[in-house]
PADO-748607 format. One record per residue (C-alpha): residue number from 1; chain; x, y, z. Coordinates in steps of 0.5 Angstrom, whole numbers. Each point is the difference from the previous one (the first is absolute). Layout:
BEGIN
+------+-------+-------+-------+-------+
: nuvo : vexlo :     u :     v :     w :
+------+-------+-------+-------+-------+
:  NUM :     A :     X :     Y :     Z :
...
+------+-------+-------+-------+-------+
REM end
This chain:
BEGIN
+------+-------+-------+-------+-------+
: nuvo : vexlo :     u :     v :     w :
+------+-------+-------+-------+-------+
:    1 :     A :  -135 :   -79 :   471 :
:    2 :     A :    -5 :    -2 :     5 :
:    3 :     A :    -5 :     1 :    -6 :
:    4 :     A :     5 :    -4 :    -5 :
:    5 :     A :    -1 :    -7 :     0 :
:    6 :     A :     5 :    -4 :    -4 :
:    7 :     A :    -6 :    -2 :    -5 :
:    8 :     A :    -1 :     8 :    -1 :
:    9 :     A :     8 :     1 :    -1 :
:   10 :     A :     0 :    -5 :    -5 :
:   11 :     A :    -6 :     3 :    -4 :
:   12 :     A :     3 :     7 :     1 :
:   13 :     A :     7 :    -3 :    -3 :
:   14 :     A :    -4 :    -3 :    -6 :
:   15 :     A :    -2 :     7 :    -2 :
:   16 :     A :     7 :     1 :    -2 :
:   17 :     A :     4 :    -7 :    -1 :
:   18 :     A :    -3 :    -5 :    -4 :
:   19 :     A :     1 :    -7 :     2 :
:   20 :     A :     5 :    -2 :     6 :
:   21 :     A :    -5 :    -3 :     5 :
:   22 :     A :     5 :    -3 :     4 :
:   23 :     A :     4 :     6 :     1 :
:   24 :     A :    -6 :     4 :     1 :
:   25 :     A :    -3 :    -5 :     6 :
:   26 :     A :     7 :     0 :     3 :
:   27 :     A :     1 :     7 :     0 :
:   28 :     A :    -7 :     1 :     3 :
:   29 :     A :     1 :    -4 :     5 :
:   30 :     A :     7 :     3 :     2 :
:   31 :     A :    -4 :     7 :     0 :
:   32 :     A :    -6 :    -3 :     5 :
:   33 :     A :     5 :    -3 :     5 :
:   34 :     A :     3 :     7 :     1 :
:   35 :     A :    -7 :     2 :     2 :
:   36 :     A :    -1 :    -6 :     4 :
:   37 :     A :     7 :     1 :     4 :
:   38 :     A :    -3 :     7 :     2 :
:   39 :     A :    -6 :    -3 :     3 :
:   40 :     A :     4 :    -5 :     5 :
:   41 :     A :     2 :     1 :     7 :
:   42 :     A :     6 :     4 :     0 :
:   43 :     A :     5 :    -5 :     3 :
:   44 :     A :    -1 :    -4 :    -5 :
:   45 :     A :    -1 :     5 :    -6 :
:   46 :     A :     8 :     1 :     0 :
:   47 :     A :     1 :    -7 :    -1 :
:   48 :     A :    -4 :    -1 :    -6 :
:   49 :     A :     5 :     1 :    -6 :
:   50 :     A :    -2 :     2 :    -7 :
:   51 :     A :    -1 :    -6 :    -5 :
:   52 :     A :     5 :     3 :    -6 :
:   53 :     A :    -1 :    -3 :    -7 :
:   54 :     A :     4 :    -2 :    -6 :
:   55 :     A :    -3 :     1 :    -6 :
:   56 :     A :     3 :    -4 :    -6 :
:   57 :     A :    -1 :     1 :    -7 :
:   58 :     A :     3 :     3 :    -6 :
:   59 :     A :     0 :     8 :    -1 :
:   60 :     A :    -7 :     3 :    -2 :
:   61 :     A :    -5 :    -4 :     3 :
:   62 :     A :    -2 :     4 :     5 :
:   63 :     A :     5 :    -1 :     6 :
:   64 :     A :     1 :     8 :     1 :
:   65 :     A :    -7 :     2 :    -1 :
:   66 :     A :    -3 :    -5 :     5 :
:   67 :     A :     5 :     3 :     5 :
:   68 :     A :    -1 :     8 :    -2 :
:   69 :     A :    -8 :    -1 :     0 :
:   70 :     A :     0 :    -3 :     7 :
:   71 :     A :     3 :     6 :     3 :
:   72 :     A :    -4 :     5 :    -4 :
:   73 :     A :    -6 :    -4 :     2 :
:   74 :     A :     2 :     0 :     8 :
:   75 :     A :     3 :     7 :     0 :
:   76 :     A :     7 :    -4 :     2 :
:   77 :     A :     7 :     3 :    -1 :
:   78 :     A :     3 :    -4 :    -6 :
:   79 :     A :     7 :     0 :    -3 :
:   80 :     A :     2 :    -4 :    -5 :
:   81 :     A :     8 :    -2 :    -1 :
:   82 :     A :     4 :    -4 :    -4 :
:   83 :     A :     4 :    -5 :     4 :
:   84 :     A :     5 :     0 :    -5 :
:   85 :     A :     2 :     7 :     2 :
:   86 :     A :     3 :    -2 :     7 :
:   87 :     A :     6 :    -3 :     1 :
:   88 :     A :     3 :    -3 :     7 :
:   89 :     A :     3 :     5 :     5 :
:   90 :     A :     7 :     2 :    -2 :
:   91 :     A :    -1 :     0 :    -7 :
:   92 :     A :    -2 :     6 :    -4 :
:   93 :     A :    -8 :     0 :    -1 :
:   94 :     A :    -6 :     2 :     3 :
:   95 :     A :    -1 :    -2 :     8 :
:   96 :     A :    -6 :    -5 :     1 :
:   97 :     A :    -2 :     5 :     6 :
:   98 :     A :    -1 :     5 :    -5 :
:   99 :     A :    -7 :    -3 :    -3 :
:  100 :     A :    -3 :     1 :     7 :
:  101 :     A :     2 :     7 :     0 :
:  102 :     A :    -2 :     2 :    -7 :
:  103 :     A :    -7 :    -3 :     2 :
:  104 :     A :     0 :     4 :     6 :
:  105 :     A :     2 :     6 :    -4 :
:  106 :     A :    -6 :    -1 :    -5 :
:  107 :     A :    -5 :    -1 :     6 :
:  108 :     A :     2 :     7 :     3 :
:  109 :     A :     0 :     4 :    -6 :
:  110 :     A :    -7 :    -3 :    -1 :
:  111 :     A :    -3 :     1 :     7 :
:  112 :     A :     3 :     7 :    -1 :
:  113 :     A :    -3 :     2 :    -6 :
:  114 :     A :    -7 :    -3 :     3 :
:  115 :     A :     1 :     5 :     6 :
:  116 :     A :     2 :     6 :    -5 :
:  117 :     A :    -7 :    -1 :    -4 :
:  118 :     A :    -4 :     0 :     7 :
:  119 :     A :     3 :     6 :     2 :
:  120 :     A :     0 :     3 :    -7 :
:  121 :     A :    -6 :     5 :     1 :
:  122 :     A :     3 :     3 :     6 :
:  123 :     A :     7 :     1 :    -3 :
:  124 :     A :    -4 :     3 :    -6 :
:  125 :     A :    -3 :     5 :     5 :
:  126 :     A :     7 :     2 :     4 :
:  127 :     A :     3 :     0 :    -7 :
:  128 :     A :    -5 :     5 :    -2 :
:  129 :     A :     2 :     5 :     6 :
:  130 :     A :     7 :    -1 :    -2 :
:  131 :     A :    -1 :     2 :    -7 :
:  132 :     A :    -4 :     6 :     3 :
:  133 :     A :     6 :     2 :     4 :
:  134 :     A :     4 :     0 :    -6 :
:  135 :     A :    -5 :     4 :    -4 :
:  136 :     A :    -1 :     5 :     5 :
:  137 :     A :     5 :     5 :     4 :
:  138 :     A :     3 :    -4 :     6 :
:  139 :     A :     1 :     6 :     4 :
:  140 :     A :    -5 :     6 :     1 :
:  141 :     A :    -1 :     5 :    -6 :
:  142 :     A :     1 :     7 :     1 :
:  143 :     A :    -7 :     3 :    -3 :
:  144 :     A :     0 :     7 :    -3 :
:  145 :     A :    -6 :     4 :     4 :
:  146 :     A :    -2 :     7 :    -1 :
:  147 :     A :    -3 :     4 :     7 :
:  148 :     A :    -4 :     5 :    -3 :
:  149 :     A :    -1 :     4 :     6 :
:  150 :     A :     8 :     1 :     1 :
:  151 :     A :     1 :     0 :    -8 :
:  152 :     A :     6 :    -4 :     1 :
:  153 :     A :     2 :    -7 :    -2 :
:  154 :     A :     1 :    -5 :     5 :
:  155 :     A :     2 :    -7 :     0 :
:  156 :     A :    -4 :    -6 :     3 :
:  157 :     A :     3 :    -7 :     1 :
:  158 :     A :    -5 :    -5 :    -2 :
:  159 :     A :     2 :    -7 :     4 :
:  160 :     A :    -2 :    -7 :    -3 :
:  161 :     A :    -5 :     0 :     6 :
:  162 :     A :    -4 :     6 :    -2 :
:  163 :     A :    -6 :     0 :    -4 :
:  164 :     A :     2 :     3 :    -6 :
:  165 :     A :     6 :    -5 :    -1 :
:  166 :     A :    -5 :    -6 :     2 :
:  167 :     A :    -5 :     2 :    -5 :
:  168 :     A :     6 :     1 :    -6 :
:  169 :     A :     2 :    -8 :     3 :
:  170 :     A :    -7 :    -2 :    -1 :
:  171 :     A :    -1 :     3 :    -7 :
:  172 :     A :     7 :    -3 :    -2 :
:  173 :     A :    -3 :    -7 :     2 :
:  174 :     A :    -6 :     1 :    -4 :
:  175 :     A :     4 :     1 :    -6 :
:  176 :     A :     5 :    -5 :     2 :
:  177 :     A :    -6 :    -6 :     0 :
:  178 :     A :    -3 :     3 :    -6 :
:  179 :     A :     7 :    -1 :    -4 :
:  180 :     A :     1 :     8 :    -2 :
:  181 :     A :     7 :     0 :     3 :
:  182 :     A :     2 :    -7 :    -4 :
:  183 :     A :     4 :     5 :    -4 :
:  184 :     A :     4 :     3 :     5 :
:  185 :     A :     7 :    -2 :     2 :
:  186 :     A :     2 :     0 :     8 :
:  187 :     A :     7 :    -1 :     3 :
:  188 :     A :     1 :    -7 :     3 :
:  189 :     A :     5 :    -3 :     4 :
:  190 :     A :     1 :    -7 :    -2 :
:  191 :     A :     4 :    -5 :     3 :
:  192 :     A :     6 :    -2 :    -5 :
:  193 :     A :     0 :    -8 :     0 :
:  194 :     A :     7 :     0 :    -2 :
:  195 :     A :     4 :    -4 :     5 :
:  196 :     A :     7 :    -2 :     0 :
:  197 :     A :     1 :    -7 :    -2 :
:  198 :     A :     3 :    -5 :     4 :
:  199 :     A :     2 :    -7 :    -3 :
:  200 :     A :     1 :    -6 :     5 :
:  201 :     A :     4 :    -6 :    -3 :
:  202 :     A :     0 :    -6 :     5 :
:  203 :     A :     0 :    -7 :     0 :
:  204 :     A :    -4 :    -1 :     6 :
:  205 :     A :    -7 :     1 :    -2 :
:  206 :     A :     1 :     7 :     3 :
:  207 :     A :    -6 :     4 :    -4 :
:  208 :     A :    -3 :     2 :     6 :
:  209 :     A :     6 :     4 :     2 :
:  210 :     A :     0 :     4 :    -7 :
:  211 :     A :    -7 :     2 :     2 :
:  212 :     A :     2 :     2 :     7 :
:  213 :     A :     5 :     4 :    -3 :
:  214 :     A :    -5 :     4 :    -4 :
:  215 :     A :    -4 :     1 :     6 :
:  216 :     A :     6 :     2 :     4 :
:  217 :     A :     2 :     5 :    -5 :
:  218 :     A :    -7 :     3 :    -2 :
:  219 :     A :     0 :     2 :     8 :
:  220 :     A :     6 :     3 :     0 :
:  221 :     A :     0 :     4 :    -6 :
:  222 :     A :    -4 :     6 :    -1 :
:  223 :     A :    -6 :     0 :    -4 :
:  224 :     A :     1 :     3 :    -6 :
:  225 :     A :    -6 :     4 :    -3 :
:  226 :     A :     0 :     5 :    -6 :
:  227 :     A :    -5 :     5 :    -2 :
:  228 :     A :    -4 :    -1 :    -6 :
:  229 :     A :    -5 :     4 :    -4 :
:  230 :     A :    -6 :    -5 :    -1 :
:  231 :     A :    -7 :     1 :    -2 :
:  232 :     A :    -5 :     0 :     5 :
:  233 :     A :    -4 :    -7 :    -1 :
:  234 :     A :     7 :    -3 :     0 :
:  235 :     A :     2 :     3 :     6 :
:  236 :     A :    -6 :    -2 :     3 :
:  237 :     A :     1 :    -7 :    -1 :
:  238 :     A :     7 :     0 :     2 :
:  239 :     A :    -2 :     4 :     7 :
:  240 :     A :    -6 :    -6 :     1 :
:  241 :     A :     5 :    -5 :    -1 :
:  242 :     A :     5 :     3 :     5 :
:  243 :     A :    -6 :     1 :     5 :
:  244 :     A :    -3 :    -7 :    -1 :
:  245 :     A :     7 :    -3 :     2 :
:  246 :     A :     0 :     4 :     6 :
:  247 :     A :    -6 :    -2 :     2 :
:  248 :     A :     1 :    -8 :    -1 :
:  249 :     A :     3 :    -3 :     7 :
:  250 :     A :     6 :    -4 :    -3 :
:  251 :     A :     1 :    -4 :     7 :
:  252 :     A :    -7 :    -2 :    -1 :
:  253 :     A :     1 :    -2 :    -7 :
:  254 :     A :     6 :    -4 :     1 :
:  255 :     A :    -3 :    -4 :     6 :
:  256 :     A :    -6 :    -2 :    -4 :
:  257 :     A :     4 :    -2 :    -6 :
:  258 :     A :     5 :    -4 :     4 :
:  259 :     A :    -6 :    -4 :     3 :
:  260 :     A :    -3 :     0 :    -7 :
:  261 :     A :     6 :    -3 :    -3 :
:  262 :     A :     1 :    -5 :     6 :
:  263 :     A :    -7 :    -3 :     0 :
:  264 :     A :    -2 :     0 :    -7 :
:  265 :     A :     6 :     2 :    -4 :
:  266 :     A :     1 :    -5 :    -6 :
:  267 :     A :     7 :    -1 :    -4 :
:  268 :     A :     0 :    -3 :    -7 :
:  269 :     A :     6 :    -3 :    -1 :
:  270 :     A :     1 :    -2 :    -7 :
:  271 :     A :     5 :    -4 :    -4 :
:  272 :     A :     1 :    -4 :     7 :
:  273 :     A :     3 :    -6 :    -5 :
:  274 :     A :     6 :     5 :    -2 :
:  275 :     A :     3 :    -1 :     7 :
:  276 :     A :     0 :    -7 :     0 :
:  277 :     A :     7 :    -3 :    -1 :
:  278 :     A :     0 :    -7 :    -4 :
:  279 :     A :     5 :    -5 :     3 :
:  280 :     A :     3 :    -3 :    -5 :
:  281 :     A :     6 :    -4 :     3 :
:  282 :     A :     3 :     7 :     3 :
:  283 :     A :    -1 :     4 :     6 :
:  284 :     A :    -5 :     4 :     2 :
:  285 :     A :    -1 :     7 :    -5 :
:  286 :     A :     1 :     5 :     6 :
:  287 :     A :    -3 :     6 :    -3 :
:  288 :     A :    -7 :    -4 :    -1 :
:  289 :     A :     0 :    -4 :     6 :
:  290 :     A :     3 :     6 :     4 :
:  291 :     A :    -6 :     4 :    -2 :
:  292 :     A :    -5 :    -6 :     2 :
:  293 :     A :     3 :     0 :     7 :
:  294 :     A :     0 :     8 :     0 :
:  295 :     A :    -8 :     0 :    -2 :
:  296 :     A :    -1 :    -6 :     6 :
:  297 :     A :     0 :     5 :     6 :
:  298 :     A :    -4 :     5 :    -4 :
:  299 :     A :    -6 :    -5 :    -2 :
:  300 :     A :     0 :    -4 :     7 :
:  301 :     A :     0 :     7 :     4 :
:  302 :     A :     5 :     5 :     2 :
:  303 :     A :     0 :     7 :     1 :
:  304 :     A :     3 :     5 :    -5 :
:  305 :     A :     3 :     6 :     1 :
:  306 :     A :    -3 :     6 :    -4 :
:  307 :     A :     0 :     8 :     1 :
:  308 :     A :    -7 :     0 :     2 :
:  309 :     A :     2 :    -5 :     6 :
:  310 :     A :     0 :    -8 :     1 :
:  311 :     A :    -5 :    -4 :    -5 :
:  312 :     A :    -1 :    -7 :     2 :
:  313 :     A :    -1 :    -5 :    -6 :
:  314 :     A :    -3 :    -6 :     4 :
:  315 :     A :    -7 :     1 :    -3 :
:  316 :     A :     1 :     3 :    -7 :
:  317 :     A :    -2 :    -5 :    -5 :
:  318 :     A :     5 :    -2 :    -5 :
:  319 :     A :    -3 :    -2 :    -7 :
:  320 :     A :     6 :    -3 :    -4 :
:  321 :     A :     0 :    -2 :    -7 :
:  322 :     A :     4 :    -3 :    -6 :
:  323 :     A :     0 :    -4 :    -6 :
:  324 :     A :     4 :    -6 :     3 :
:  325 :     A :     2 :    -3 :    -7 :
:  326 :     A :     7 :    -2 :     2 :
:  327 :     A :    -1 :    -1 :     7 :
:  328 :     A :    -5 :    -2 :     5 :
:  329 :     A :    -3 :     3 :     7 :
:  330 :     A :     4 :    -6 :     3 :
:  331 :     A :     6 :     3 :    -2 :
:  332 :     A :    -1 :     6 :     5 :
:  333 :     A :     4 :    -1 :     6 :
:  334 :     A :    -4 :    -4 :     5 :
:  335 :     A :    -1 :     6 :     5 :
:  336 :     A :    -3 :     4 :    -5 :
:  337 :     A :    -4 :    -5 :    -3 :
:  338 :     A :    -4 :    -1 :     7 :
:  339 :     A :    -2 :     8 :     0 :
:  340 :     A :    -4 :    -1 :    -7 :
:  341 :     A :    -5 :    -6 :     2 :
:  342 :     A :    -5 :     2 :    -5 :
:  343 :     A :     2 :    -2 :    -8 :
:  344 :     A :    -4 :     1 :    -6 :
:  345 :     A :     1 :    -2 :    -7 :
:  346 :     A :    -3 :     5 :    -5 :
:  347 :     A :    -2 :    -2 :    -6 :
:  348 :     A :     3 :     2 :    -7 :
:  349 :     A :    -5 :     4 :    -4 :
:  350 :     A :    -3 :    -2 :    -7 :
:  351 :     A :    -5 :     2 :    -5 :
:  352 :     A :    -6 :     0 :     4 :
:  353 :     A :     3 :     4 :     6 :
:  354 :     A :     3 :     5 :    -5 :
:  355 :     A :    -7 :     1 :    -3 :
:  356 :     A :    -3 :     1 :     7 :
:  357 :     A :     6 :     5 :     2 :
:  358 :     A :    -1 :     4 :    -6 :
:  359 :     A :    -8 :     1 :     1 :
:  360 :     A :    -2 :    -2 :     7 :
:  361 :     A :     4 :     4 :     6 :
:  362 :     A :    -2 :     7 :     2 :
:  363 :     A :     7 :     2 :    -3 :
:  364 :     A :     0 :    -4 :    -6 :
:  365 :     A :     5 :     1 :    -6 :
:  366 :     A :    -5 :     2 :    -5 :
:  367 :     A :    -4 :     4 :     5 :
:  368 :     A :     7 :     4 :     1 :
:  369 :     A :     1 :     1 :    -8 :
:  370 :     A :    -7 :     2 :    -1 :
:  371 :     A :     0 :     5 :     5 :
:  372 :     A :     7 :     3 :    -3 :
:  373 :     A :    -3 :     1 :    -7 :
:  374 :     A :    -6 :     3 :     3 :
:  375 :     A :     4 :     6 :     2 :
:  376 :     A :     1 :     1 :    -8 :
:  377 :     A :    -7 :    -1 :    -1 :
:  378 :     A :     1 :    -7 :    -4 :
:  379 :     A :    -5 :    -5 :     2 :
:  380 :     A :     4 :    -7 :    -1 :
:  381 :     A :    -5 :    -6 :     0 :
:  382 :     A :     3 :    -7 :     1 :
:  383 :     A :    -4 :    -6 :    -3 :
:  384 :     A :     0 :    -7 :     3 :
:  385 :     A :     4 :    -3 :    -5 :
:  386 :     A :     6 :     5 :     1 :
:  387 :     A :     0 :    -1 :     7 :
:  388 :     A :     1 :    -8 :    -1 :
:  389 :     A :     5 :     1 :    -5 :
:  390 :     A :     4 :     5 :     5 :
:  391 :     A :     0 :    -5 :     5 :
:  392 :     A :     2 :    -6 :    -4 :
:  393 :     A :     6 :     4 :    -3 :
:  394 :     A :     2 :     2 :     7 :
:  395 :     A :     0 :    -7 :     2 :
:  396 :     A :     4 :    -3 :    -6 :
:  397 :     A :     5 :     6 :     1 :
:  398 :     A :     1 :    -2 :     7 :
:  399 :     A :     1 :    -8 :    -2 :
:  400 :     A :     5 :     2 :    -6 :
:  401 :     A :     4 :     5 :     4 :
:  402 :     A :     1 :     2 :     8 :
:  403 :     A :    -7 :    -1 :     4 :
:  404 :     A :    -1 :     7 :     3 :
:  405 :     A :    -7 :    -2 :     2 :
:  406 :     A :    -5 :     6 :    -1 :
:  407 :     A :     5 :     5 :    -1 :
:  408 :     A :     0 :    -3 :    -7 :
:  409 :     A :    -7 :     3 :    -2 :
:  410 :     A :     3 :     7 :     1 :
:  411 :     A :     6 :    -1 :    -5 :
:  412 :     A :    -6 :    -3 :    -5 :
:  413 :     A :    -5 :     6 :     1 :
:  414 :     A :     6 :     5 :    -1 :
:  415 :     A :     2 :    -3 :    -6 :
:  416 :     A :    -7 :    -1 :    -3 :
:  417 :     A :    -3 :     7 :     2 :
:  418 :     A :     7 :     4 :    -2 :
:  419 :     A :    -3 :     3 :    -6 :
:  420 :     A :    -6 :     2 :     3 :
:  421 :     A :     3 :     3 :     6 :
:  422 :     A :     5 :     4 :    -4 :
:  423 :     A :    -5 :     3 :    -5 :
:  424 :     A :    -6 :     1 :     5 :
:  425 :     A :     1 :     8 :     1 :
:  426 :     A :    -1 :     0 :    -8 :
:  427 :     A :    -5 :    -5 :    -2 :
:  428 :     A :    -6 :     2 :    -3 :
:  429 :     A :    -3 :    -6 :     1 :
:  430 :     A :    -3 :     0 :     7 :
:  431 :     A :    -2 :    -8 :     0 :
:  432 :     A :     5 :    -5 :    -1 :
:  433 :     A :    -2 :    -8 :     0 :
:  434 :     A :     5 :    -5 :     2 :
:  435 :     A :    -2 :    -7 :    -3 :
:  436 :     A :     4 :    -6 :    -1 :
:  437 :     A :     2 :     2 :    -6 :
:  438 :     A :     3 :     6 :     2 :
:  439 :     A :     4 :    -4 :     6 :
:  440 :     A :     3 :    -5 :    -5 :
:  441 :     A :     2 :     6 :    -5 :
:  442 :     A :     4 :     3 :     6 :
:  443 :     A :     3 :    -6 :     3 :
:  444 :     A :     0 :    -6 :    -4 :
:  445 :     A :     6 :     1 :    -4 :
:  446 :     A :     4 :     2 :     7 :
:  447 :     A :    -3 :    -6 :     4 :
:  448 :     A :     2 :    -5 :    -6 :
:  449 :     A :     7 :     2 :     0 :
:  450 :     A :     3 :    -2 :     6 :
:  451 :     A :     6 :     4 :     0 :
:  452 :     A :    -4 :     6 :    -1 :
:  453 :     A :    -5 :    -1 :     5 :
:  454 :     A :     6 :    -1 :     5 :
:  455 :     A :     2 :     7 :    -1 :
:  456 :     A :    -7 :     3 :    -1 :
:  457 :     A :    -5 :    -4 :     4 :
+------+-------+-------+-------+-------+
REM end
């Protein structure tokens, strides 16, 4: 983060997201403020709270993508949740604290995977020794020897440490590394993953209790293993994974994950407008307003219990989003409004933005389709007038039906290339040119028929 200035964060986001400069600037400043907070003196550091953001705009304009790219850019733990999935404590539904637990679980798994990758070489060496133990007899082997002077048969014990056994082991090692033993089977004890399922039905947000029951039962019940005949390469993979897990210091991983979540975690709270009650002369909508009140302590800073230990939410960055078509951010309860000081309205997308979305980003939609068809040996060429026409049709359909933003391009492109994608494996003509006429022929009738376009596009 010390190297990422706000302008550079915006520049990185520009590579994947078209337009929405106000939103990009806001998240870039919020992200830079995190780094600034860590540089101030310790007694003031804990007093500086994150500036949470509400992104306001219709679906498909880039709200989620901005938050997701932000987390990738800074390698921060990131979790997306829909506010509409939560219900007030006391009602059936998800407990709001579960989003913090989910974020921690993601962080633990990610750090655990990295630690395993770091020790994979050492794990491979240990797995190789275990494989040689399986291939070689474990105890001493009686070897028939002939004593010529006594003219009688004697038996000598070849122990694992004897020169002859070591020589055999090294020969096997060489064969194993060269792949000469790949077709051989070994008997391997593999842990049986089947566990008794315990369902916890509760109305007091006790999801964590269910997790603890599973852990408790996992510790009480004996680990079940079953012997399987497995080919050497597959057995090597299983052994390497087991050893990599054994080499990882989980206490260290958990400690780092909790710190990472507390200091740089990002929770993207989508559909915030769905938990805003409309006061139309009657009392408050309990389930909606109740969710807001349950969210409040999490967002303003509290301690959430998890199976890994307590997690403080004081410095987690919350980015909320919603269309806010029928309600306004000011309809949120006042306490929650105060926890989202930054509000940014995102622009609707039109023909010009669609044109850029199709061609400019690193992961542009046209680039994706060209790459998919390239795997079948088909070269597709889009002429400029075809791309302009696709953008115009996407804008027109959005205006006539529901405005789903850039996602409309996906439906239009799928319909346009449907025949090519289906016939690609059998096509003799390996070069296909898409021009304006081709686009009109494929999409014209559907677009002009409003009822049909509602269903198909």
